[in-house]
C-alpha positions as CSV (number, residue, x, y, z in Angstrom):
1,M,57.9,27.7,15.2
2,M,54.9,25.1,15.6
3,A,52.5,28.4,14.3
4,R,54.9,27.7,11.3
5,L,54.9,24.9,11.1
6,Y,50.8,25.0,11.1
7,K,50.5,27.6,9.1
8,L,52.8,25.7,6.3
9,L,50.6,22.7,6.4
10,V,47.6,24.5,5.9
11,A,49.0,26.6,2.4
12,M,50.1,23.1,1.3
13,V,46.0,21.4,1.6
14,L,45.0,24.8,0.5
15,V,46.8,24.5,-2.8
16,C,46.6,21.2,-2.9
17,G,42.6,21.6,-2.6
18,L,42.4,24.5,-5.7
19,A,44.3,21.8,-8.1
20,L,42.3,19.1,-7.1
21,P,39.3,20.7,-10.0
22,A,41.9,21.5,-12.0
23,V,43.7,17.1,-12.4
24,A,39.4,15.8,-12.4
25,A,39.5,18.2,-15.8
26,Q,41.5,16.8,-17.5
27,T,41.3,13.2,-16.9
28,S,37.6,12.9,-18.2
29,V,36.6,9.9,-19.9
30,P,36.8,10.5,-23.7
31,D,33.3,9.7,-26.0
32,L,33.2,6.5,-27.2
33,T,33.7,7.1,-31.0
34,G,33.6,4.1,-33.8
35,R,37.2,3.2,-33.7
36,H,36.7,3.2,-29.5
37,W,34.0,0.6,-30.6
38,M,35.8,-1.7,-33.4
39,Q,38.7,-2.6,-31.1
40,S,35.7,-3.7,-28.3
41,T,35.1,-7.3,-27.3
42,L,31.8,-8.2,-27.2
43,N,30.4,-8.8,-23.9
44,E,32.0,-5.0,-23.7
45,K,30.0,-3.4,-25.9
46,L,27.1,-5.2,-25.4
47,A,28.1,-3.4,-21.7
48,F,27.5,-0.3,-23.5
49,L,24.3,-1.4,-24.7
50,Y,23.4,-3.0,-21.4
51,G,24.1,0.8,-19.6
52,A,22.4,3.1,-22.3
53,S,19.6,0.7,-22.1
54,N,19.4,0.7,-18.6
55,V,19.2,4.9,-19.0
56,I,17.0,4.9,-21.2
57,A,14.6,2.9,-19.1
58,V,15.3,4.5,-16.3
59,E,14.5,8.0,-18.0
60,Q,11.0,7.1,-19.6
61,V,10.2,5.7,-15.8
62,I,11.0,9.2,-14.8
63,A,8.9,11.7,-17.3
64,Q,5.5,9.1,-16.5
65,K,6.0,10.1,-13.4
66,R,6.3,13.4,-13.9
67,G,3.6,13.2,-16.7
68,V,6.0,14.6,-19.4
69,E,7.1,13.3,-22.6
70,P,10.4,12.0,-22.6
71,S,13.9,13.4,-24.3
72,P,13.2,12.7,-28.3
73,F,16.6,10.9,-27.6
74,V,14.6,8.6,-25.3
75,S,11.7,8.3,-27.3
76,G,13.2,8.0,-30.8
77,W,15.2,5.2,-29.0
78,I,12.6,3.3,-27.8
79,K,10.6,4.1,-31.7
80,A,13.7,2.2,-33.2
81,F,14.9,-0.5,-30.6
82,G,11.6,-0.8,-28.5
83,N,11.6,-4.5,-29.2
84,T,15.2,-4.6,-30.4
85,N,17.9,-6.5,-28.6
86,W,21.5,-5.5,-27.8
87,T,22.8,-8.1,-30.1
88,K,20.9,-7.2,-32.8
89,I,21.4,-3.7,-32.1
90,Q,25.7,-4.5,-31.6
91,K,25.9,-5.7,-34.8
92,E,24.0,-3.6,-36.5
93,L,26.8,-1.1,-35.0
94,D,29.2,-3.2,-36.4
95,A,27.9,-3.6,-40.2
96,W,27.6,0.2,-39.8
97,Y,31.1,1.5,-39.1
98,A,32.9,-1.9,-41.3
99,T,30.9,0.3,-43.7
100,H,32.1,3.3,-43.8
101,P,36.0,3.7,-42.3
102,A,35.9,7.3,-42.6
103,D,33.7,7.1,-40.1
104,A,35.5,5.7,-37.0
105,N,35.7,9.1,-35.4
106,R,32.0,10.0,-35.1
107,D,30.6,9.6,-31.6
108,V,28.8,5.7,-31.1
109,F,25.4,8.2,-29.2
110,E,25.8,10.2,-32.7
111,V,25.5,7.4,-35.3
112,L,22.8,5.7,-33.1
113,W,20.7,9.2,-33.5
114,T,21.3,10.3,-36.6
115,Q,21.6,6.0,-38.5
116,F,19.3,4.2,-36.3
117,I,16.7,6.8,-34.5
118,V,16.0,9.7,-36.9
119,P,14.9,7.0,-39.6
120,A,13.1,4.6,-37.8
121,N,10.9,8.3,-36.4
122,K,10.3,9.2,-40.1
């Protein structure tokens, strides 16, 4: 009786363990779109830009330490926004999405790349 209960318990643990990746895959975080951006508070927008800027800075330092060029996104970001504060970037994104309501589903990083970084690097 005890051996049977033990086998049932092990089988349940295995089934639950195998189901975890499927549950984790279903709870992925969606990309930040203009719709999300425009619904966000000022502090949320600035926190997003602060986080993105920190990732850019870390990647640049890693590239320098390895003696390689940073990614095109990183070098482009630095050229486009290197001397720009987060509030100015936030206002520029707000203005862009306000004047392009049909593009509200475009990802924020896509808009940053196509509308700000690429033009600033030409």
